C-alpha positions as a LaTeX table, in Angstrom:
\begin{tabular}{lrrr}
\hline
Residue & $x$ (\AA) & $y$ (\AA) & $z$ (\AA) \\
\hline
Unk1 & 86.31 & 33.19 & 187.34 \\
Unk2 & 86.03 & 33.50 & 191.15 \\
Unk3 & 86.87 & 31.23 & 194.04 \\
Unk4 & 84.99 & 28.51 & 195.93 \\
Unk5 & 85.63 & 26.93 & 199.30 \\
Unk6 & 88.40 & 29.34 & 200.31 \\
Unk7 & 88.36 & 30.29 & 204.00 \\
Unk8 & 89.86 & 32.91 & 206.30 \\
Unk9 & 93.46 & 32.20 & 207.42 \\
Unk10 & 94.00 & 29.64 & 204.64 \\
Unk11 & 97.45 & 29.56 & 203.08 \\
Unk12 & 98.01 & 30.07 & 199.38 \\
Unk13 & 100.71 & 30.17 & 196.74 \\
Unk14 & 100.85 & 32.70 & 193.93 \\
Unk15 & 102.63 & 31.40 & 190.84 \\
Unk16 & 104.08 & 34.13 & 188.63 \\
Unk17 & 104.43 & 33.79 & 184.85 \\
Unk18 & 108.16 & 33.12 & 185.43 \\
Unk19 & 107.30 & 30.06 & 187.55 \\
Unk20 & 108.40 & 31.79 & 190.76 \\
Unk21 & 106.13 & 31.13 & 193.75 \\
Unk22 & 105.14 & 33.59 & 196.51 \\
Unk23 & 103.32 & 32.60 & 199.68 \\
Unk24 & 100.26 & 34.30 & 201.14 \\
Unk25 & 97.45 & 33.98 & 203.70 \\
Unk26 & 93.73 & 34.73 & 203.23 \\
Unk27 & 92.57 & 37.79 & 205.20 \\
Unk28 & 89.07 & 38.16 & 203.76 \\
Unk29 & 86.69 & 36.37 & 201.41 \\
Unk30 & 83.98 & 38.51 & 199.79 \\
Unk31 & 81.90 & 36.58 & 197.25 \\
Unk32 & 84.25 & 35.73 & 194.41 \\
Unk33 & 87.05 & 38.02 & 195.68 \\
Unk34 & 89.79 & 37.07 & 198.11 \\
Unk35 & 92.09 & 39.51 & 199.92 \\
Unk36 & 95.48 & 37.98 & 200.79 \\
Unk37 & 98.47 & 39.02 & 202.86 \\
Unk38 & 101.78 & 38.39 & 201.09 \\
Unk39 & 104.63 & 36.95 & 203.14 \\
Unk40 & 107.09 & 38.06 & 200.45 \\
Unk41 & 107.59 & 40.98 & 198.07 \\
Unk42 & 104.84 & 41.93 & 195.61 \\
Unk43 & 107.43 & 42.99 & 193.03 \\
Unk44 & 106.79 & 41.36 & 189.66 \\
Unk45 & 103.27 & 40.13 & 190.39 \\
Unk46 & 100.94 & 40.78 & 187.48 \\
Unk47 & 97.41 & 39.61 & 188.34 \\
Unk48 & 96.48 & 38.96 & 184.70 \\
Unk49 & 99.16 & 36.29 & 184.20 \\
Unk50 & 99.58 & 34.89 & 187.73 \\
Unk51 & 97.84 & 31.87 & 189.25 \\
Unk52 & 96.77 & 31.38 & 192.86 \\
Unk53 & 96.48 & 27.99 & 194.50 \\
Unk54 & 94.87 & 27.75 & 197.94 \\
Unk55 & 96.26 & 24.98 & 200.13 \\
Unk56 & 93.16 & 24.19 & 202.21 \\
Unk57 & 94.99 & 24.57 & 205.53 \\
Unk58 & 96.24 & 27.29 & 207.85 \\
Unk59 & 99.75 & 27.78 & 209.17 \\
Unk60 & 101.16 & 24.87 & 211.17 \\
Unk61 & 103.97 & 24.73 & 213.70 \\
Unk62 & 105.54 & 21.46 & 214.73 \\
Unk63 & 106.59 & 21.12 & 218.36 \\
Unk64 & 108.32 & 18.41 & 220.32 \\
Unk65 & 106.77 & 16.70 & 223.34 \\
Unk66 & 109.35 & 18.52 & 225.49 \\
Unk67 & 107.62 & 21.82 & 224.67 \\
Unk68 & 104.12 & 20.78 & 225.68 \\
Unk69 & 103.00 & 22.48 & 228.89 \\
Unk70 & 106.04 & 24.78 & 228.96 \\
Unk71 & 106.05 & 28.59 & 229.08 \\
Unk72 & 108.61 & 30.44 & 226.94 \\
Unk73 & 109.85 & 34.04 & 226.93 \\
Unk74 & 109.27 & 34.67 & 223.19 \\
Unk75 & 112.89 & 33.92 & 222.34 \\
Unk76 & 112.57 & 30.17 & 222.92 \\
Unk77 & 113.92 & 30.20 & 226.47 \\
Unk78 & 111.79 & 28.38 & 229.07 \\
Unk79 & 110.57 & 30.44 & 232.01 \\
Unk80 & 110.60 & 27.83 & 234.78 \\
Unk81 & 109.44 & 30.09 & 237.63 \\
Unk82 & 106.29 & 31.05 & 235.68 \\
Unk83 & 105.66 & 27.42 & 234.87 \\
Unk84 & 105.83 & 26.47 & 238.55 \\
Unk85 & 103.38 & 29.23 & 239.51 \\
Unk86 & 100.82 & 27.89 & 237.01 \\
Unk87 & 101.18 & 24.22 & 237.90 \\
Unk88 & 97.89 & 22.69 & 238.97 \\
Unk89 & 97.61 & 20.24 & 241.86 \\
Unk90 & 97.57 & 16.61 & 240.78 \\
Unk91 & 93.99 & 16.17 & 242.00 \\
Unk92 & 92.67 & 18.89 & 239.67 \\
Unk93 & 90.54 & 17.59 & 236.83 \\
Unk94 & 89.32 & 19.58 & 233.85 \\
Unk95 & 86.50 & 18.97 & 231.41 \\
Unk96 & 86.56 & 20.61 & 227.97 \\
Unk97 & 83.42 & 20.66 & 225.86 \\
\hline
\end{tabular}
């Protein structure tokens, strides 16, 4: 049958015959074939009786306004001294194109 419109990094859900759902992410699209990375176990997946639904979006992470412009240590702790060393003077302007 094949796939259309699926893109790299897109999220998907694999529905097993039992109704159980497993989550995945697209790693490669090659014609009508898609290679996915499973975020959960592959145990019980039978390709002939499973369905895949692609969600049309990549992974998202919600953040609060308090986190914007902050630097963290990887464990969620702010690193204030690093933040101060990267602070730009107020007169600095930046243009992004």
